[in-house]
C-alpha positions in Angstrom: 0.6 -17.5 -13.5 0.9 -19.0 -10.0 1.3 -16.7 -7.0 1.3 -17.1 -3.3 -1.6 -15.0 -2.0 0.2 -14.4 1.3 3.2 -13.0 -0.4 0.9 -10.5 -2.0 -0.8 -9.8 1.4 2.5 -9.3 3.1 3.7 -7.0 0.4 0.6 -4.9 0.8 1.1 -4.9 4.5 4.6 -3.6 4.1 3.3 -0.8 1.9 0.7 0.1 4.5 3.3 -0.1 7.2 5.3 2.6 5.4 2.3 4.9 5.9 2.9 4.6 9.7 6.5 5.7 9.2 7.6 5.1 12.8 5.2 2.2 13.5 5.3 -0.3 10.7 3.9 -3.3 12.5 0.5 -2.1 13.6 -1.3 -4.3 11.1 0.8 -7.4 11.9 0.1 -6.9 15.7 -3.6 -6.7 15.0 -3.4 -9.8 12.9 -1.5 -11.7 15.6 -4.1 -10.8 18.2 -7.0 -11.7 15.9 -5.3 -15.0 15.2 -4.8 -15.8 18.8 -8.4 -14.9 19.8 -9.8 -16.9 16.9 -8.0 -19.9 18.1 -9.5 -19.5 21.6 -13.0 -18.8 20.3 -13.0 -21.8 17.9 -15.9 -20.4 15.9 -16.2 -21.6 12.2 -16.5 -18.0 10.8 -13.3 -17.0 12.6 -10.6 -19.0 10.7 -7.3 -18.0 12.4 -5.3 -17.7 9.1 -7.9 -15.5 7.5 -8.2 -13.4 10.6 -4.4 -12.8 10.6 -4.6 -11.7 6.9 -7.6 -9.5 7.6 -5.8 -8.0 10.6 -2.7 -7.0 8.6 -4.8 -5.4 5.8 -7.6 -3.8 7.9 -6.2 -0.3 7.4 -5.8 -0.6 3.6 -7.9 2.5 3.4 -5.3 4.7 5.1 -2.8 6.6 3.0 -1.8 9.6 5.1 0.7 9.3 7.9 -1.3 12.0 9.8 -4.5 10.0 9.5 -2.7 6.8 10.7 -1.3 8.6 13.7 -4.7 9.9 14.7 -6.3 6.4 14.3 -3.8 4.8 16.6 -3.4 7.6 19.1 -7.1 8.1 19.9 -9.6 5.4 21.0 -12.2 7.1 18.8 -11.6 9.8 16.3 -13.6 12.0 14.0 -14.2 10.5 10.5 -12.6 7.2 11.5 -15.1 5.3 9.3 -13.9 7.1 6.2 -10.8 4.9 5.9 -13.1 1.9 6.4 -15.2 2.8 3.4 -12.1 3.5 1.3 -10.6 0.2 2.3 -13.8 -1.6 1.4 -13.8 0.0 -2.1 -10.1 -0.9 -2.7 -10.5 -4.6 -1.7 -13.5 -5.0 -3.9 -11.2 -4.3 -6.9 -9.1 -7.5 -6.3 -11.1 -10.7 -6.4 -8.8 -12.8 -4.3 -9.2 -10.4 -1.4 -12.8 -9.4 -1.9 -13.9 -11.5 1.1 -12.2 -9.0 3.3 -14.0 -6.0 2.0 -17.1 -6.0 4.2 -15.3 -6.8 7.4 -12.9 -3.9 6.7 -15.9 -1.6 6.0 -17.3 -2.2 9.5 -14.2 -2.7 11.6 -14.8 0.6 13.5 -18.5 0.0 14.0 -19.7 -0.4 17.6 -21.2 -3.8 18.3 -24.4 -2.3 19.6 -24.9 -0.9 16.1 -23.2 -3.7 14.1 -25.4 -6.4 15.5 -28.5 -4.6 14.1 -27.2 -4.3 10.5 -28.4 -6.6 7.8 -25.1 -8.5 7.4 -24.1 -12.1 7.5 -23.1 -13.2 11.0 -19.6 -14.1 9.8 -19.1 -10.5 8.6 -20.2 -9.0 11.9 -18.0 -11.4 13.8 -14.9 -10.8 11.7 -15.3 -7.0 11.7 -15.9 -6.8 15.5 -13.0 -9.0 16.4 -10.6 -6.9 14.2 -12.1 -3.8 15.9 -11.2 -5.2 19.4 -7.7 -6.2 18.3 -7.2 -2.8 16.6 -8.1 -0.9 19.7 -6.0 -3.0 22.0 -3.0 -2.2 19.8 -3.9 1.5 19.8 -4.0 1.4 23.6 -0.5 -0.2 23.8 1.1 2.2 21.2 4.3 3.7 22.4 5.0 0.9 24.9 7.8 -1.4 23.7 8.5 -5.0 24.4 10.1 -4.2 27.7 7.3 -2.4 29.4 4.1 -3.6 27.7 3.3 -5.8 30.8 3.1 -2.6 32.9 0.1 -1.4 31.1 -1.6 -4.7 30.3 -4.1 -4.5 33.2 -5.2 -1.0 32.3 -5.8 -2.1 28.7 -7.8 -5.1 29.9 -9.9 -2.8 32.1 -10.7 -0.4 29.2 -11.7 -3.2 26.9 -13.8 -4.9 29.7 -15.7 -1.6 30.3 -16.8 -1.6 26.6 -18.2 -5.1 26.4 -21.5 -5.4 24.6 -21.5 -1.7 23.5 -18.3 -1.7 21.5 -17.4 -5.4 21.4 -19.2 -8.7 21.5 -19.3 -10.0 25.1 -17.8 -13.4 24.2 -14.9 -11.6 22.3 -14.2 -9.6 25.4 -14.3 -12.7 27.6 -11.9 -14.4 25.2 -9.5 -11.4 25.3 -9.6 -11.3 29.1 -8.8 -15.0 29.2 -5.8 -15.0 26.9 -4.4 -11.6 28.0 -4.1 -12.6 31.6 -1.0 -14.5 30.6 2.3 -12.7 29.8 2.8 -14.8 26.7 -0.1 -13.0 24.9 1.6 -9.6 25.3 5.1 -10.8 24.8 4.0 -12.4 21.5 3.7 -9.0 20.0 7.5 -8.9 19.8 8.5 -8.5 16.1 10.4 -11.8 16.2 7.3 -13.8 17.1 5.2 -11.9 14.5 7.8 -12.9 11.9 7.6 -16.6 13.0 3.8 -16.7 12.7 4.0 -14.9 9.3 6.5 -17.5 8.0 4.4 -20.4 9.3 1.3 -19.1 7.6 3.2 -18.4 4.4 4.5 -21.9 4.2 0.9 -23.3 4.6 -0.4 -21.2 1.7 -1.6 -22.8 -1.5 -0.8 -21.4 -5.0 -3.2 -18.9 -6.5 -3.8 -18.7 -10.2 -3.8 -15.1 -11.5 -4.1 -13.6 -15.0 -3.1 -10.2 -16.2 -6.5 -8.8 -15.2 -6.0 -10.0 -11.6 -2.5 -8.5 -11.6 -3.8 -5.1 -12.9 -6.5 -5.1 -10.2 -3.8 -5.7 -7.5 -1.6 -3.0 -9.0 -4.5 -0.6 -8.9 -4.8 -1.1 -5.2 -1.2 -0.2 -4.6 -1.5 2.8 -7.0 -4.7 4.0 -5.1 -2.9 3.9 -1.8 0.1 5.8 -3.1 -1.8 8.5 -5.1 -4.1 9.1 -2.1 -1.1 10.0 0.1 -0.7 13.4 -1.5 -3.0 15.7 -3.4 0.1 16.8 -5.3 0.5 13.3 -6.9 -3.2 12.4 -7.3 -3.6 10.0 -10.2 0.1 10.2 -11.0 0.5 6.4 -11.1 -2.4 5.8 -13.4 -1.2 8.6 -15.7 2.3 7.1 -15.9 0.8 3.6 -16.6 -1.3 5.0 -19.4 1.5 7.0 -21.0 3.9 4.0 -20.7 1.3 1.8 -22.5 1.0 4.4 -25.3 4.7 4.6 -25.8 5.2 0.8 -25.6 2.5 0.3 -28.2 3.9 3.0 -30.5 7.2 1.1 -30.3 5.5 -2.1 -31.4 6.2 -4.1 -28.2 4.3 -7.3 -27.9 0.9 -7.2 -26.1 2.0 -9.2 -23.0 4.9 -6.9 -22.5 2.6 -3.9 -22.9 0.3 -5.3 -20.2 3.3 -5.8 -17.8 4.5 -2.3 -18.4 1.1 -1.0 -17.5 1.3 -2.9 -14.2 4.8 -1.7 -13.5 3.6 1.9 -14.1 0.9 1.5 -11.5 3.4 0.1 -9.1 6.4 2.3 -9.8 5.9 4.8 -6.9 4.8 2.6 -4.0 8.0 3.3 -2.2 6.8 6.9 -1.8 4.6 5.7 1.0 7.9 5.8 3.0 8.4 9.5 2.2 7.0 11.9 4.9 3.8 13.7 3.9 5.4 17.1 4.4 8.0 16.4 1.7 5.5 15.1 -0.8 3.3 18.0 -0.1 6.0 20.7 -0.2 4.9 23.3 -2.8 8.4 24.5 -3.6 11.9 23.0 -4.4 13.2 20.3 -2.1 16.3 20.9 -0.1 19.4 18.6 -0.6 18.4 16.6 2.4 14.8 16.3 1.3 15.9 15.2 -2.2 17.9 12.4 -0.6 14.9 11.3 1.4 12.8 11.3 -1.8 15.4 9.2 -3.6 14.8 6.4 -1.2 11.4 5.6 -2.7 12.6 3.6 -5.7 14.6 1.3 -3.6 11.6 0.9 -1.2 9.5 0.0 -4.2 12.0 -2.8 -4.8 11.9 -3.9 -1.2 8.1 -4.3 -1.3 7.7 -5.9 -4.7 10.6 -8.4 -4.5 8.7 -10.4 -1.9 6.2 -11.5 -4.6 7.6 -14.4 -6.6 6.4 -14.2 -10.2 6.7 -10.4 -10.5 10.5 -10.3 -11.0 10.4 -8.5 -14.4 7.8 -6.0 -13.3 9.6 -5.4 -10.0 12.9 -4.7 -11.9 11.2 -2.2 -14.3 9.3 -0.4 -11.5 12.5 -0.1 -9.4 14.7 1.3 -12.2 12.5 4.1 -13.4 14.9 6.8 -12.0 18.0 5.3 -13.7 19.6 7.6 -16.3 21.4 6.6 -19.5 24.7 8.1 -18.2 24.5 6.1 -15.0 23.9 9.1 -12.8 20.5 8.0 -11.8 19.3 6.0 -8.7 19.1 3.7 -6.8 21.7 1.5 -8.5 23.4 3.9 -10.9 22.8 1.6 -13.9 24.1 2.6 -17.3 21.6 2.6 -20.2 22.9 -0.8 -21.4 22.1 -2.3 -18.0 18.6 -0.7 -17.8 15.8 -2.6 -19.6 13.9 -0.8 -22.3 10.7 -1.2 -20.3 12.3 0.7 -17.3 13.5 3.4 -19.7 10.0 3.8 -21.1 8.7 4.2 -17.5 11.3 6.9 -16.8 10.2 9.0 -19.8 6.5 8.4 -18.9 7.1 9.4 -15.3 8.8 12.7 -16.2 6.3 13.7 -18.9 3.3 12.9 -16.7 4.7 14.8 -13.8 5.4 17.9 -16.0 2.0 18.1 -17.6 -0.1 17.2 -14.6 -1.8 20.2 -12.9 -0.7 20.4 -9.3 -2.3 22.5 -6.5 0.7 24.9 -6.6 1.3 25.1 -10.4 -0.3 24.4 -13.7 1.0 21.7 -15.9 3.3 22.6 -18.7 2.0 23.5 -22.2 3.3 21.9 -25.4 6.2 24.4 -26.0 7.3 24.3 -22.4 7.4 20.5 -22.3 9.2 20.3 -25.7 11.9 22.6 -24.4 12.4 20.7 -21.2 12.5 17.3 -22.9 14.9 18.5 -25.6 17.2 19.9 -22.9 17.2 16.6 -20.9 17.8 14.7 -24.1 20.8 17.0 -25.0 22.2 16.3 -21.5 22.0 12.6 -21.9 19.3 12.2 -19.2 16.7 10.4 -21.3 16.6 7.5 -23.7 16.7 9.1 -27.2 14.4 6.8 -29.1 11.7 6.8 -26.5 11.9 10.6 -26.0 11.6 11.1 -29.8 8.4 9.1 -29.7 7.0 11.6 -27.3 8.3 14.7 -29.2 7.0 13.4 -32.5 3.5 12.8 -31.0 3.5 15.5 -28.3 -0.2 16.5 -28.3 -1.3 12.9 -28.2 1.2 11.9 -25.5 0.2 14.9 -23.4 -3.5 14.0 -23.7 -2.8 10.5 -22.6 -0.8 11.6 -19.6 -3.4 14.1 -18.5 -6.5 11.9 -18.9 -8.2 11.2 -15.6 -9.2 7.7 -14.5 -13.0 7.2 -14.7 
């Protein structure tokens, strides 16, 4: 299958932007600045397009809104390298983006330390340039397009004072050269970021990916989502496993089963838009909180629909909260308008959530789960044939849902 790698990168960036909640463009601003500085520096290891992509994915190790806010509100913070290591491990899982793994791992490492490490020169350069752009954006946080010029000189001074210790001297010099002009700062406007993004997207070449590649990509999304809350740890992987079990038991063809697994890994990425305090709430949600939670399936659609070639998987992942009687969300589809694969995901999602141990409660046992599923079935809330597959094989289905990823 052919995909545009930048459609994938931009979709990942949107997912990461949701972690920031009220600041969804941090990665794109870092990418823009890295792109501009790379053009000025003209060094072969700093390809402007690659540096833009690296910039927008540099925080792929961040899942918590609280962690994100700390990283962008303080010039240096405790345990800031933790997300660098997590991001490194995530990128290694997906071959087309593996070249970004080492630069991400070291993008908060001071130059005086980084230059001594046994790393290729290109990795050191890429990591340090992202570090500089990242800290510039942190220093300008909270200043909109209208007043960013008022703080430009103070930002320039802070970066200049950290030459050689934090950042390579030639990188600081390049930053001071381009940032003395208003256009550099005004270029951080969302409209300009979108233009640059579109230009690079048009210049992208197709990328051949097989199901293994797609699963690796989906696993990155799932890792980001499941790390957002201890209450939902490994939920995406559990849903994917149970959906595969159900699809195979219903004799669906192997390719469809593989696609269902990927949809299961992706089904909750919209939860990155849900505030941490709602996901982490140990008790029932209020009416207002439930409405906020309901947004997540549509946000899943908004992220995934950018990737051409994932149309079926996007549809299945989006519709996993639709109910047979059309009372579900986000579209209120009736059973006849909801694909079988999406209905499988709905059952898998409910079963996995009920049997998984959470910090505030133990997962249901077999009699408890059977009672809940039979009640939902009687109320017309679940697909009958799929739910019967679970009820007829309840111990096995529960074991699959509870299994932990190695």
